[in-house]
C-alpha positions, 0 to 999 in steps of 0.5 A: 130133166127139170130139176125143179120137179126132181127136187119137188118130190125130194128126188123122187127119181130115187126109188126104194127097193125091197131091201130098203136101200135107195137106187137111182134111175141112170137118167137122173144122175147128171141132174143130181150131181149137177144140183149137188155141185151147185149147192156145194158152190153156195157154201160161202153164201149160206155161211154168210147168211147164217153169220148175218142171222147169228149176229142179230141182223134181220131180212128186209126183203126176199126176192128172186134175182132178175134172171130167175136163177137165184134168191137174194136176201137183203138185210137191215145191215150188211151186204145182200146175200144171193143163193143161186142155181144155174137152171134153165127152168128157174132155180127156186121159189119165193113163197110168202104171205102179204096181207093174208094172201099167198104170193109165189114169186111176187104173183098173188095166188087165189089162196087166203092164209090164216095166222096163228100164234103157234103154227107157221103160215106156210109149210112143205107138205108131201113135196108141195107148198101148203098154207094154213087155214082158219080151222088150223089145217093146211091146204095144198097149193099144188105148187111143188117145192124147188131145190132151193126155196124160201117160204114165210111171211113178215110175221113168221120170218123166212126159211131157206130150204136146200135139198142135197143129192141124197134128199136131205134138207138143210134149213136156215131160219132168216128172221124178219123185223116183225118176227123179232118183236117179242112184245108190243104194249100200249104206252103210258099215258093211255086214253081215258076209258071213254075216249075213242080212236076215231072222232069227229075231229080226225075224220072228214066224211060226206054221206051222199057225195063224192069228195075229191082230193087236190089232184081232182081224184074222186073218193068213193061216194059217201066216203069217210077219210082221215083228216090232216092234223096240225103236225101233218099226220093223218089218222088215229094215233096210238102210243106203243112200246116195242120190245126189243127197242133196237129194231128199225121201225121203218122195217116193221109193219103195224096193223090195227084190228078187231078180235076177228082180224078185220080192219078199216085202217092202213098200215101205221105211219110211225113218228116220234112221241110228243109231249110227256112221252117225248120227255121220258127215258123209255126206249122203244116208245113210238106213236103210230098213225092209222089212216082209214083205208080208201073206200071206207064209207059213211054207210060202212060206219053207220052200219058197223059193216066192217068194224063196230063202233064199240069193237075193241081194237089191238095193235098187231106187229108180227105175232105180237099184239097189244091188249084189245083195249081201244074202241074205234068210235064214231057213233052212227048217224054221220052225215057231213063234216063241217067246212074245213078251217085253215088259219095261218100266221102271216108274220113269220120269217124264214131263212134262205136255203132252208127247207120248211114245212107248212106243219112246222115253224118259221121264225117270229123275227128276222134271223139275220138280226137275231140268230137265236130268234124264237120259232113260231108255227105257220099253222094256227088252226087246222080242222076238217081238212082232207087234203092240203098243199102249197102252190106259188106262181111259176114266175115268182118261183123262178125269180126267188129260187122257190121249190115246193114239194107238197107242203114243204118249201125252200127259198134259195136265191139271194134275190129273195133277201128281205122280200115278202112271198105269198104262197097259196095254200090249197085244201079240200074238205067235205064240201069240195066236190069239184076241182074248181071248188078247191079252197085256198088261203094265203101264207105270207112269209118274210125272207131274212134280210142280208146279214151284216157279217164279219170276215174273221172269227175270234175264238176263246176257250175258258175253263170256269173258275173262281180261283184268283188268276184263273178267272181270265179268258183270252181272245187271240188278236192275230186274226183280227190284226191280219184282217186289217190290210189298208195301210193307214188303218194298219198304222193306226192299229199298230200304235193304237189300243182298243177303246170301245166295244159294241154288239151288232144286233137287230141287223143294225148299222148302229151297234149297241154300246156293250158286249153281249154274247148269246148261247144257242140254248135256252135257260131259265123259266120261262126259257129264254136265250142266255146272254152274258155281257159286260157292264153297261148303262142299260144293264149294270147288274149283268157284268159277267164279262169284265176288264176287257184289256189288251195283254201281251203273249205272256198273259198272266204275270207272277202276281196273278195279274195280266201283263198289259200292252200299251199298244196293239202291236205288242198285244197278243190277246184281249183278256177279260174276267168271267164271273163263274159264280154268276147265275147268267154263266153256264158251261156252253158256247156263246157268240156275237158279232162285235165291233171293236173301236181302235183309236191311235194316231195316223201318219200325221200324228192326228188321233183317229179311230177305226171300227173293226168287226169280228164274230167272237165265239167263247166256249166255257167249260166246267173244270176237269174236277167237275161232278160226273157219273162213275160209269161202272155204277150205271147202265144207261140211266139205271143205277145199281144201288148197293149201299152199306150192309143194312142194319134195319128194314131199309137199304141206305144208299147215298147217291153221291157215292155214284158220282165223281167229285160229288163233294165239290158240287153245290146243292147236290139234291136227290128228289124222288119222282115215282108216281106212288109209294115213293122211297124216302130221301134224306139229303142224298141218301135213298131209303130202299125197303129190303123187300123191294130189292131187285123187284122195284125200280124207282125214278129220281131226279139228281140236281147240283150246281157247279158254282155257288149262285150259278143258277143256270150252270146246274145239272139236272138229270133223271136216274132209275135206282134199283136196290141190289146186293153186291154179293148176289151180283158177284160170282162164286167159284168152287174149286173142290171137285173130288170127294175123298171117302177113303177114311169114310168122310171128307171136308168142304172148307174155306179153301174150296170156295171163293167169292168175288162181289159186284166190284170184283173184290174177293171175299171169304165165305167161310172161316179158317184158322192156323193151328197152334204150335206146341212145345215138347211139354205140351204148352203153347209155343205159337197160339192158333190164329184166324186165317180167313174171316167170313165176310160180314155181308154173309148172313147164312150159308148152308151145304145141302146134298141133292140129286139121286145120291143125296140120301146116302150122305150126312152133312155136318156143320163144323165150328171152331174157336180158339181157347187158351191159344188152342184151336178146338171144336165148338158148338154153333151156340158158342158166342165165339164159334166160327163156321169153318165148313162141313164134313161130308160122310157116308151114312152107316151101312151104305156103300157107293161106287168109286167115281160116282157123282154127288151134287150139293147146293151151296145156299147163301143168304146175305145181309141184304136178305137176298137169297142167292141162286143155289151154287151147284157143287158136283163132286166125284167120289174117290175111295 
């Protein structure tokens, strides 16, 4: 029995009798039981599939197993899941839509499939697959649905359908990456209204000839192709924001289409934004590059054949789309692009063993001489080029260990140290019509020289301080001493002392007479690598490393002075002061290759000096009490600003309250950075209009220094402030569940409701009192007293009956006050009246059943002017 067709008609062997019951042909019993047994055996796999989907994972591919007896789901995370049926005829179909064409088990069908915002592209209809048409109807494929099947598309996601022995079906929805995209929008900044995606600079075209690429392959006659940009990308670029932002962009497919769904572009290649967008804190921002499809011709553009120059275009991902706000561009009348231009910087250095891209950067100097040398791009100009690659003589490749992959290259052999290598850059443009006409130019690179190195690294860590006795950093000498093994040099070390220092720079054997340690980061304006140094004749003002002194293992004595050692054999450290409040000093790691001069006597008593090289690595940290964010106030860079109870039209929020040790910061500054209608800032206090709470978030820059004058040891960060209410962001709990009407009314009091604010601190929503205690003669023995006090952050509170029984009840406000020591009723107009709750009573001439439910809304407005969502109160009537 062919179970594929058995299940295709929902077990058509099961026939309906005249009594409406199902009967089975005996011939099919074994097949049905076997199929059910296999589905049962797949229970764990189905659960694994459901668990992955439930945990937010999405499928990246769906395919039949190699033996044709199962379907495998591969997810973005976790192990693949396979559903199998042991059937000699095959166990299921994978039916999907790719680029508008129906595929069944990876075989394209002669059926085009439409897309819809509301309808799936593929459905099961009368036991066979049916696909969506442009008119919104479904067209049958004639292909039966099998016992275990998967159908869907990248836009819709996929559905696993399983039929059991009774003809019931079980479905598991399996999302794709694109189907999870809820929205896609054009990112700011947008193009100017008159700008277009395709322009003469990013395409190469020839209206009459057959251009070729570097492989000698011909484009179609009169082709138009995307030009290569200086960063290696091809095609029109669009910046988008994708929501949610946690989907791997490698799993998404983006297309650029007009309102009719037509396109002349390939699927997008995704890259990280550059420039202003790169510096924003926005998540989910990406740059999409849309290259022209192969076969598009100048005539197609001139005739507006596929997409017109003024067609509005949108980016589509799954069922999400941007607005149609881009124009394709390229006015008609194209003929031939100008000749390609490739201008190179032929004075770049490269490091041995690192991979470089022609579209990337080399170094402007020898990195062995200066590890922090600035980068410089290989390409100075690139325009009107359709294809580009690197080439090099095979003998030179072998000699210097050069590998080339398109426009990437690596130089690996040490034989290349200090050598100059000339690459051939091959490129094609609109004028290249034959392989022998491919154009070339030369890229010259210099390989770093073999570096002067040390065999030992001395590391010191120091917490910055301006306190006396805490300014000293200590560089351990043990490893430096151990590196000296020659007997005479060891003798000189033991009875000698450090008499000089020099920094090995510019890869020179003649070090400069100074100590200079350099950070790998850049500071200042213009940005440069930051160096800290001791005082020397060439830079007397940069004395931030002072008093290099050999000291004993005790380091600092009781007088806060270092314990100096006369001879190196008694020394454990080199000590030096770090000036924390100097503009050149910041928390960072600094390093340098230092030559130490050791002067002592040899075995014959003569004075001699030896030079010892070591890499010195100094890590500076800010004190533990340094300024830092209080994590509970922040969600990423978003700051919830609560502030004190407002007394005017603004919420006043001191940003310092969101930071630890802000009072120890120097020049703590808050600057508004919103594009318009900035909230005002007084010192570190932001004035947030009460009508903007929750509805508006503004950008601010917070900056501060850790020490006076420490210009570079400053923090600058961007935060986004939203004015919020600690009452709204808290919780309210109602403990009362019963409305006791035995006496005709009941009360809702302070004890029946509790509040916790955003900081999880309990507060009272209503007032309560302890009643007075009277003597026998009626005089007051113990005066009434306040017990609960309504939180001052509550502005108004109401209890309102709701629901179908609301009209049967009267809710009365109850106010109390203390008068002559006694607790008495009050009116809300009394100056000292306090709201204690409400009385809930049946209206006259009404009755209500015991066990009936009455609902109320507890409506609260706080002093921030925020109306909290109604707190639902449900009470059961007891009579």
